[in-house]
C-alpha positions in Angstrom: -37.0 26.6 -8.9 -38.2 23.0 -9.2 -37.5 23.0 -12.9 -33.9 24.3 -12.2 -33.4 21.5 -9.7 -34.8 18.9 -12.2 -32.5 20.3 -15.0 -29.4 20.1 -12.8 -30.2 16.6 -11.7 -30.8 15.5 -15.3 -27.5 17.0 -16.4 -25.7 15.3 -13.5 -27.4 11.9 -14.4 -26.4 12.3 -18.1 -22.7 12.8 -17.1 -22.9 9.8 -14.7 -24.3 7.6 -17.5 -21.5 8.7 -19.9 -18.9 7.9 -17.3 -20.3 4.5 -16.6 -20.9 3.6 -20.3 -17.3 4.5 -21.2 -16.3 1.1 -19.7 -12.7 2.0 -19.0 -11.2 -0.4 -16.5 -7.7 -0.7 -15.1 -5.9 -4.0 -14.9 -3.1 -3.7 -12.3 -0.2 -6.0 -13.0 0.4 -7.4 -9.5 2.8 -7.7 -7.7 4.9 -4.6 -8.3 7.9 -5.0 -10.6 11.2 -5.1 -8.7 14.2 -5.9 -10.8 17.8 -5.0 -11.6 18.5 -3.2 -14.8 21.4 -2.1 -17.0 25.0 -3.2 -17.1 26.7 -4.1 -13.9 30.1 -2.6 -14.8 31.0 -1.1 -11.4 30.1 -4.2 -9.3 26.9 -2.5 -8.0 23.4 -3.6 -8.8 20.9 -1.1 -10.0 17.2 -1.6 -9.3 13.8 -0.4 -10.6 10.6 -0.7 -8.7 7.3 0.2 -10.5 3.6 -0.6 -10.4 2.0 -0.9 -13.8 -1.6 -0.4 -14.7 -3.2 -1.1 -18.1 -6.3 0.8 -19.2 -8.8 -1.4 -21.2 -12.3 -0.8 -22.3 -14.9 -3.4 -21.2 -15.0 -6.5 -19.2 -14.1 -8.7 -22.2 -10.8 -6.8 -22.6 -10.0 -6.9 -18.9 -10.6 -10.7 -18.9 -8.3 -11.2 -21.9 -5.6 -9.1 -20.4 -5.9 -10.9 -17.0 -5.7 -14.3 -18.8 -2.4 -13.4 -20.4 -1.0 -11.5 -17.4 1.9 -13.9 -16.8 3.2 -13.4 -20.4 2.7 -9.7 -20.2 4.7 -9.5 -17.0 7.5 -11.5 -18.5 7.7 -9.1 -21.5 7.7 -6.1 -19.1 10.5 -7.6 -17.0 12.6 -8.2 -20.1 12.0 -4.7 -21.3 12.6 -2.9 -18.0 15.8 -4.9 -17.3 17.4 -3.7 -20.6 17.1 0.0 -19.7 20.0 2.3 -18.9 20.5 5.1 -16.4 19.7 7.8 -18.9 16.3 6.3 -19.6 15.2 5.6 -16.0 16.5 8.8 -14.4 14.7 11.4 -16.3 11.0 12.2 -17.2 11.5 12.1 -21.0 13.2 8.7 -20.8 10.5 7.2 -18.6 7.8 8.6 -21.0 9.6 7.0 -24.0 9.9 3.8 -22.0 6.1 3.9 -21.3 5.3 4.4 -25.0 7.6 1.4 -25.9 6.1 -0.7 -23.2 2.6 0.1 -24.4 3.5 -0.7 -28.0 5.0 -4.0 -27.0 2.1 -5.1 -24.8 -0.4 -4.1 -27.5 1.6 -6.1 -30.1 1.6 -9.0 -27.8 -2.1 -9.0 -27.2 -2.7 -8.6 -31.0 -0.6 -11.6 -31.6 -2.3 -13.7 -28.9 -5.9 -12.5 -29.3 -6.1 -10.8 -32.7 -6.8 -7.4 -31.1 -4.7 -5.1 -28.9 -7.3 -4.6 -26.2 -5.1 -2.3 -24.3 -5.8 1.5 -24.6 -2.9 2.8 -22.4 -0.2 1.8 -20.0 0.7 3.8 -16.8 3.6 3.6 -14.4 1.8 4.3 -11.1 5.2 4.9 -9.5 8.7 4.6 -10.7 11.7 4.3 -8.4 15.2 3.7 -9.6 18.2 3.0 -7.3 21.5 3.6 -9.0 
């Protein structure tokens, strides 16, 4: 019985070490993005509100991304404000937007730092008012 307990504890500790060593961190772009989007053809403004998190690996990457956060936010605002109703109002459109945003942010970091540093981009919430 003691050996079984030791084995279970050893396995648990091994998984804990793997989780810690992965080094994944999330950089939250704060504050939330609240902006108007699309063409204002009917005299009514349309808004998006979203929180964005960037997954990076390691403290160095998190530091580099935080250092350039103002520039990253600017690019995200420009990208989000260009969207149309078809993109923001359905899941496939938002997923495509997420992929485009990830590519743009990774290209931006590659240009600034020589490496993309960003592993993934997530919309933690996404609300559109038409």
